[in-house]
N, CA, C and O of each residue as an XYZ file, in Angstrom:
336
protein
N       0.852     -1.179      0.000
C       0.000      0.000      0.000
C       0.895      1.239      0.000
O       1.867      1.325      0.750
N       0.544      2.186     -0.854
C       1.383      3.377     -0.954
C       1.127      4.312      0.227
O       0.080      4.264      0.872
N       2.098      5.146      0.479
C       1.997      6.109      1.576
C       0.870      7.116      1.312
O       0.216      7.573      2.249
N       0.646      7.458      0.048
C      -0.408      8.419     -0.291
C      -1.784      7.893      0.096
O      -2.645      8.667      0.514
N      -1.995      6.616     -0.036
C      -3.301      6.051      0.312
C      -3.484      5.970      1.825
O      -4.615      6.010      2.310
N      -2.411      5.860      2.564
C      -2.506      5.792      4.015
C      -2.839      7.159      4.616
O      -3.494      7.241      5.655
N      -2.389      8.218      3.968
C      -2.615      9.569      4.473
C      -3.307     10.389      3.384
O      -2.640     10.874      2.470
N      -4.624     10.553      3.461
C      -5.353     11.241      2.392
C      -5.150     12.754      2.368
O      -5.596     13.419      1.433
N      -4.486     13.307      3.380
C      -4.264     14.750      3.402
C      -3.297     15.139      2.284
O      -2.392     14.381      1.935
N      -3.503     16.311      1.742
C      -2.618     16.783      0.690
C      -1.743     17.904      1.216
O      -2.056     18.539      2.223
N      -0.666     18.130      0.533
C       0.245     19.212      0.884
C      -0.204     20.451      0.118
O      -0.378     20.385     -1.099
N      -0.394     21.569      0.794
C      -0.857     22.771      0.089
C       0.209     23.289     -0.875
O       1.404     23.072     -0.673
N      -0.238     23.971     -1.915
C       0.682     24.568     -2.864
C       1.480     25.670     -2.186
O       0.983     26.341     -1.281
N       2.705     25.852     -2.624
C       3.548     26.920     -2.094
C       3.030     28.266     -2.587
O       2.447     28.359     -3.667
N       3.243     29.294     -1.796
C       2.881     30.645     -2.210
C       3.943     31.612     -1.715
O       4.663     31.332     -0.757
N       4.026     32.732     -2.372
C       5.049     33.710     -2.030
C       4.759     34.423     -0.731
O       3.627     34.449     -0.249
N       5.789     34.993     -0.182
C       5.646     35.772      1.041
C       5.172     37.182      0.726
O       4.739     37.462     -0.391
N       5.255     38.059      1.701
C       4.796     39.431      1.489
C       5.663     40.149      0.450
O       6.858     39.878      0.323
N       5.045     41.055     -0.280
C       5.765     41.843     -1.278
C       6.257     43.106     -0.579
O       5.470     43.996     -0.257
N       7.554     43.175     -0.350
C       8.148     44.298      0.378
C       8.335     45.498     -0.550
O       8.170     45.389     -1.765
N       8.678     46.639      0.038
C       8.949     47.835     -0.760
C      10.139     47.615     -1.692
O      10.141     48.096     -2.825
N      11.143     46.893     -1.215
C      12.319     46.606     -2.046
C      11.927     45.760     -3.262
O      12.402     46.006     -4.371
N      11.065     44.771     -3.054
C      10.596     43.942     -4.165
C       9.760     44.782     -5.120
O       9.872     44.631     -6.337
N       8.918     45.671     -4.580
C       8.129     46.559     -5.439
C       9.024     47.461     -6.281
O       8.734     47.694     -7.455
N      10.108     47.971     -5.698
C      11.050     48.790     -6.467
C      11.647     47.995     -7.624
O      11.770     48.505     -8.737
N      12.017     46.745     -7.357
C      12.560     45.885     -8.411
C      11.514     45.609     -9.480
O      11.824     45.586    -10.671
N      10.267     45.399     -9.048
C       9.167     45.162     -9.981
C       8.953     46.378    -10.879
O       8.781     46.235    -12.090
N       8.964     47.567    -10.293
C       8.775     48.797    -11.068
C       9.882     48.950    -12.102
O       9.617     49.298    -13.252
N      11.119     48.692    -11.695
C      12.247     48.789    -12.622
C      12.091     47.812    -13.779
O      12.271     48.182    -14.939
N      11.757     46.564    -13.463
C      11.596     45.546    -14.501
C      10.420     45.874    -15.415
O      10.526     45.734    -16.633
N       9.306     46.307    -14.841
C       8.128     46.632    -15.646
C       8.391     47.829    -16.550
O       7.931     47.857    -17.691
N       9.126     48.813    -16.051
C       9.474     49.973    -16.866
C      10.372     49.562    -18.027
O      10.203     50.038    -19.149
N      11.329     48.675    -17.753
C      12.189     48.167    -18.827
C      11.364     47.431    -19.878
O      11.631     47.549    -21.073
N      10.371     46.679    -19.440
C       9.520     45.947    -20.382
C       8.693     46.917    -21.230
O       8.515     46.696    -22.428
N       8.192     47.983    -20.615
C       7.383     48.966    -21.351
C       8.198     49.740    -22.380
O       7.681     50.115    -23.433
N       9.462     49.976    -22.080
C      10.310     50.765    -22.980
C      11.137     49.881    -23.904
O      12.057     50.359    -24.569
N      10.811     48.600    -23.945
C      11.457     47.628    -24.843
C      12.950     47.473    -24.583
O      13.712     47.157    -25.497
N      13.366     47.693    -23.347
C      14.752     47.409    -22.981
C      14.889     45.915    -22.726
O      13.893     45.215    -22.543
N      16.120     45.434    -22.716
C      16.357     44.004    -22.501
C      16.017     43.612    -21.065
O      16.463     44.249    -20.111
N      15.223     42.557    -20.929
C      14.914     41.978    -19.619
C      15.669     40.672    -19.486
O      15.682     39.859    -20.410
N      16.296     40.467    -18.340
C      16.888     39.146    -18.125
C      15.803     38.202    -17.603
O      14.682     38.627    -17.323
N      16.143     36.940    -17.478
C      15.147     35.939    -17.074
C      14.562     36.226    -15.693
O      13.372     36.012    -15.464
N      15.399     36.711    -14.772
C      14.924     36.987    -13.410
C      13.910     38.129    -13.412
O      12.911     38.074    -12.694
N      14.160     39.155    -14.210
C      13.225     40.283    -14.262
C      11.896     39.865    -14.891
O      10.829     40.272    -14.433
N      11.970     39.056    -15.938
C      10.740     38.566    -16.574
C       9.947     37.696    -15.604
O       8.723     37.802    -15.527
N      10.645     36.838    -14.866
C       9.977     35.982    -13.882
C       9.354     36.819    -12.772
O       8.264     36.504    -12.294
N      10.038     37.881    -12.361
C       9.508     38.763    -11.315
C       8.192     39.396    -11.761
O       7.234     39.450    -10.990
N       8.144     39.869    -12.990
C       6.910     40.471    -13.510
C       5.785     39.447    -13.533
O       4.666     39.734    -13.107
N       6.082     38.259    -14.029
C       5.060     37.211    -14.125
C       4.562     36.803    -12.739
O       3.361     36.618    -12.539
N       5.479     36.663    -11.787
C       5.101     36.198    -10.442
C       4.326     37.252     -9.645
O       3.480     36.908     -8.820
N       4.610     38.518     -9.887
C       4.008     39.565     -9.056
C       2.801     40.250     -9.672
O       2.068     40.940     -8.963
N       2.570     40.085    -10.955
C       1.477     40.815    -11.607
C       0.125     40.505    -10.961
O      -0.617     41.428    -10.625
N      -0.203     39.245    -10.785
C      -1.510     38.878    -10.217
C      -1.660     39.317     -8.759
O      -2.681     39.916     -8.422
N      -0.679     39.044     -7.867
C      -0.853     39.491     -6.478
C      -0.968     41.011     -6.337
O      -1.734     41.502     -5.508
N      -0.210     41.750     -7.142
C      -0.289     43.210     -7.063
C      -1.644     43.693     -7.564
O      -2.242     44.588     -6.967
N      -2.131     43.111     -8.650
C      -3.445     43.492     -9.170
C      -4.547     43.148     -8.170
O      -5.490     43.921     -8.002
N      -4.439     41.997     -7.504
C      -5.433     41.612     -6.497
C      -5.430     42.595     -5.331
O      -6.488     43.008     -4.856
N      -4.236     42.967     -4.871
C      -4.144     43.915     -3.759
C      -4.708     45.277     -4.158
O      -5.408     45.915     -3.371
N      -4.407     45.719     -5.363
C      -4.929     46.996     -5.844
C      -6.451     46.971     -5.923
O      -7.112     47.928     -5.519
N      -7.003     45.890     -6.437
C      -8.456     45.767     -6.542
C      -9.115     45.757     -5.160
O     -10.143     46.404     -4.957
N      -8.523     45.020     -4.205
C      -9.064     44.997     -2.840
C      -9.021     46.389     -2.216
O      -9.959     46.799     -1.534
N      -7.931     47.109     -2.453
C      -7.796     48.454     -1.890
C      -8.824     49.404     -2.504
O      -9.432     50.210     -1.799
N      -9.014     49.305     -3.810
C     -10.013     50.157     -4.467
C     -11.411     49.866     -3.935
O     -12.194     50.784     -3.691
N     -11.718     48.591     -3.759
C     -13.037     48.226     -3.232
C     -13.221     48.743     -1.810
O     -14.297     49.224     -1.455
N     -12.168     48.643     -0.995
C     -12.245     49.136      0.381
C     -12.428     50.649      0.397
O     -13.237     51.166      1.167
N     -11.686     51.362     -0.443
C     -11.813     52.818     -0.487
C     -13.188     53.232     -1.005
O     -13.753     54.221     -0.536
N     -13.728     52.492     -1.961
C     -15.071     52.792     -2.464
C     -16.109     52.579     -1.372
O     -17.049     53.363     -1.243
N     -15.942     51.518     -0.587
C     -16.867     51.246      0.510
C     -16.795     52.352      1.553
O     -17.824     52.808      2.052
N     -15.586     52.781      1.880
C     -15.420     53.849      2.864
C     -16.081     55.132      2.369
O     -16.775     55.808      3.129
N     -15.867     55.467      1.103
C     -16.460     56.712      0.595
C     -17.975     56.609      0.488
O     -18.667     57.623      0.585
N     -18.504     55.402      0.289
C     -19.959     55.227      0.262
C     -20.567     55.358      1.654
O     -21.676     55.870      1.807
N     -19.841     54.896      2.663
C     -20.358     54.884      4.031
C     -20.220     56.256      4.689
O     -21.095     56.679      5.444
N     -19.126     56.941      4.401
C     -18.845     58.221      5.046
C     -19.478     59.350      4.237
O     -19.274     59.455      3.028
N     -20.239     60.180      4.918
C     -20.842     61.354      4.288
C     -19.916     62.538      4.540
O     -19.951     63.135      5.616
N     -19.087     62.883      3.552
C     -18.104     63.941      3.744
C     -18.735     65.326      3.848
O     -18.076     66.263      4.296
N     -19.985     65.476      3.449
C     -20.658     66.763      3.618
C     -20.901     67.060      5.094
O     -21.162     68.202      5.472
N     -20.814     66.036      5.913
C     -21.077     66.147      7.332
C     -19.785     66.281      8.140
O     -19.822     66.283      9.371
N     -18.641     66.391      7.451
C     -17.340     66.420      8.115
C     -16.752     67.818      8.001
O     -16.773     68.429      6.933
N     -16.222     68.321      9.128
C     -15.536     69.606      9.130
C     -14.065     69.326      9.398
O     -13.709     68.783     10.444
N     -13.214     69.697      8.449
C     -11.785     69.471      8.605
C     -11.167     70.646      9.346
O     -11.401     71.803      8.998
N     -10.375     70.343     10.371
C      -9.723     71.375     11.166
C      -8.405     71.764     10.517
O      -7.754     70.927      9.891
N      -8.002     73.027     10.658
C      -6.723     73.442     10.076
C      -5.556     72.762     10.791
O      -5.619     72.499     11.992
N      -4.515     72.489     10.052
C      -3.330     71.853     10.631
C      -2.601     72.845     11.523
O      -2.618     74.052     11.279
N      -1.956     72.314     12.569
C      -1.124     73.149     13.417
C      -1.835     73.628     14.568
O      -1.269     74.351     15.388
């Protein structure tokens, strides 16, 4: 009997860790090079491919959250105080 049949649990797929500011800077550099038709090495191309979906998902979640906040908050009812 195989070990897989003895233990029906599966191993979850690997996923990347948090996208740091340093990684975002590298992503911006690589994406800019791609837009301006400069040469991309394999690592830069892989970085764009790996980060495009997570960054787009985070951006979409943030936009939805900001839209919800602006729908809930009535800014006509808010008085902003001067700084200082």
